[in-house]
C-alpha positions as CSV (number, residue, x, y, z in Angstrom):
1,M,71.1,64.3,108.8
2,R,70.3,63.3,112.4
3,Y,71.5,65.5,115.2
4,Q,70.9,65.9,118.9
5,R,72.8,67.9,121.6
6,A,72.0,69.7,124.8
7,F,73.2,73.3,125.2
8,V,73.2,75.7,128.1
9,L,71.8,79.2,127.3
10,K,73.0,82.5,128.6
11,D,70.5,82.4,131.5
12,G,71.6,78.9,132.6
13,S,68.6,77.1,131.2
14,R,68.9,74.1,128.9
15,C,68.1,73.9,125.2
16,I,67.9,70.7,123.3
17,V,68.8,71.0,119.7
18,R,67.7,68.1,117.6
19,H,66.9,67.3,114.0
20,A,63.3,68.0,113.0
21,A,61.7,64.6,112.8
22,P,59.0,64.2,110.1
23,E,56.3,64.0,112.7
24,R,57.1,67.6,113.7
25,A,56.1,68.9,110.3
26,A,52.9,70.8,111.4
27,E,54.7,72.3,114.4
28,V,57.6,73.5,112.3
29,L,55.3,75.1,109.7
30,E,53.3,76.8,112.5
31,H,56.6,78.1,114.0
32,M,57.6,79.5,110.6
33,R,54.2,81.2,110.2
34,L,54.5,82.8,113.7
35,V,58.1,84.0,113.2
36,S,57.3,85.3,109.8
37,G,54.6,87.5,111.3
38,E,56.8,88.8,114.1
39,T,59.4,90.5,112.1
40,D,60.1,92.1,108.7
41,F,63.4,90.1,108.5
42,M,62.0,86.8,107.1
43,A,61.8,86.1,103.4
44,R,58.0,85.3,103.5
45,Y,54.9,86.6,105.0
46,P,52.9,84.1,107.1
47,D,50.2,83.8,104.5
48,E,52.8,82.8,101.9
49,I,53.7,79.6,103.8
50,L,51.3,77.3,102.0
51,T,53.3,74.0,102.3
52,P,50.9,71.2,103.3
53,D,51.8,69.2,106.4
54,S,52.3,66.1,104.3
55,Q,54.7,67.8,101.9
56,Q,56.7,69.2,104.9
57,R,56.7,65.8,106.5
58,A,58.2,64.3,103.3
59,H,60.8,67.1,103.1
60,L,61.9,66.5,106.7
61,A,62.1,62.7,106.0
62,N,64.4,63.4,103.0
63,V,66.5,65.9,105.0
64,E,66.8,63.4,107.9
65,A,68.2,60.8,105.4
66,D,70.5,63.2,103.6
67,F,74.0,63.6,105.2
68,G,74.5,66.9,103.5
69,E,71.4,68.6,104.9
70,V,70.0,69.2,108.3
71,Y,66.8,70.9,109.7
72,L,67.1,71.6,113.4
73,C,64.6,72.4,116.2
74,A,65.6,74.2,119.4
75,D,63.4,73.0,122.2
76,L,63.1,74.6,125.7
77,P,61.8,72.5,128.6
78,G,58.3,73.6,129.5
79,V,58.0,75.8,126.3
80,G,58.6,73.6,123.3
81,L,59.8,74.8,120.0
82,A,61.6,78.2,120.3
83,G,63.7,78.2,117.1
84,V,64.5,76.3,113.9
85,A,67.6,76.3,111.6
86,W,68.5,74.6,108.4
87,L,71.6,73.9,106.4
88,E,71.7,72.7,102.7
89,P,74.2,72.7,99.9
90,V,74.3,75.8,97.7
91,A,74.0,73.7,94.6
92,P,74.3,70.0,93.7
93,L,77.3,70.6,91.5
94,E,80.9,69.6,92.0
95,R,82.3,73.1,91.9
96,F,79.8,74.2,94.6
97,C,79.8,71.1,96.9
98,H,82.1,72.7,99.5
99,R,79.5,75.5,100.2
100,A,76.5,75.3,102.4
101,E,73.8,77.9,103.0
102,L,71.9,78.3,106.3
103,A,69.1,80.1,107.9
104,I,67.7,80.4,111.4
105,A,64.4,81.6,112.8
106,V,63.9,82.2,116.5
107,R,60.6,83.3,118.1
108,Q,60.8,86.9,119.3
109,A,59.8,85.9,122.8
110,H,63.0,83.9,123.1
111,T,65.6,86.2,121.4
112,G,68.5,87.4,123.4
113,R,68.9,84.1,125.3
114,G,71.5,82.5,123.1
115,I,69.2,80.2,121.1
116,G,70.5,81.7,117.8
117,R,74.1,81.1,118.9
118,V,73.5,77.4,119.8
119,L,71.6,76.8,116.6
120,M,74.6,78.3,114.7
121,E,77.0,76.2,116.6
122,A,75.0,73.1,115.9
123,L,74.8,74.0,112.2
124,E,78.6,74.4,112.1
125,E,79.0,71.0,113.7
126,C,76.8,69.5,111.1
127,A,78.5,71.3,108.2
128,R,81.9,70.1,109.3
129,A,80.6,66.6,109.6
130,A,79.2,66.8,106.1
131,G,82.6,68.0,104.8
132,Y,81.6,71.6,103.9
133,L,84.4,74.2,103.8
134,Q,82.3,77.3,103.7
135,M,79.0,78.5,105.2
136,E,76.9,81.3,103.7
137,L,73.8,83.2,104.7
138,E,71.7,86.2,103.8
139,V,70.5,88.8,106.4
140,A,68.3,91.8,106.1
141,A,70.3,95.0,106.6
142,P,68.1,96.3,109.4
143,N,68.4,93.0,111.4
144,L,71.2,94.3,113.6
145,P,70.9,91.6,116.3
146,A,71.4,88.8,113.8
147,Q,74.3,90.7,112.1
148,S,75.9,91.0,115.5
149,L,75.6,87.3,116.2
150,Y,76.9,86.4,112.8
151,H,79.9,88.7,113.2
152,K,80.7,87.2,116.6
153,M,80.5,83.8,115.0
154,G,83.2,84.8,112.5
155,Y,81.0,85.6,109.4
156,T,81.9,88.6,107.2
157,V,79.9,90.6,104.7
158,C,80.9,89.7,101.2
159,G,78.1,91.4,99.2
160,R,75.0,93.5,99.3
161,I,71.8,93.6,97.2
162,P,70.0,96.9,97.4
163,R,66.2,96.8,97.4
164,A,66.3,93.0,97.8
165,L,63.2,92.8,99.9
166,R,60.0,94.7,99.0
167,Y,57.4,94.9,101.6
168,R,53.6,95.2,101.0
169,D,53.6,98.8,102.3
170,G,56.1,99.7,99.5
171,R,59.3,99.9,101.7
172,F,62.5,98.2,100.6
173,S,65.3,96.6,102.5
174,E,68.8,95.7,101.5
175,I,70.2,92.2,102.2
176,Y,73.8,91.3,103.0
177,Y,75.5,88.1,102.0
178,M,77.8,86.8,104.7
179,V,80.3,83.9,104.6
180,K,82.5,82.0,107.0
181,P,85.2,79.5,106.0
182,L,85.3,76.4,108.2
């Protein structure tokens, strides 16, 4: 799905949210490696992001052509890519076609400015346009800022998985499933 919209952040600065064009594949992968190294809340470690640029480029081209999926970039003037987000169907089956799952990843240097909120708003716009009736996400239990945002956006916890994430140092983290009807 194609998308582009300008948003105003909490500090009054502009943020352009647009679909991730295929030519941004390397930039998106580098962003994900950086974010994955900044926090324990991501699903992967940076060294587990092994997708070749060419494969990511093909994936972004497929997403761009698919009305039921979107991959977004949040760009700040003078900074560039500060966050990404994506939305996809839970499953390609009729009984699941009303549900979409989403994820966002914002660079730590830019958290607290409202980038996560504008990415969530953009994803909800895209979800409604695609005909989804429910949005779903997973969040690590210790990620209190993300949980706060999701609650403010109308998401509720509907389930928990204890010991869902296992870190290399042996620690575990619970994840919460959150949903929002549209």
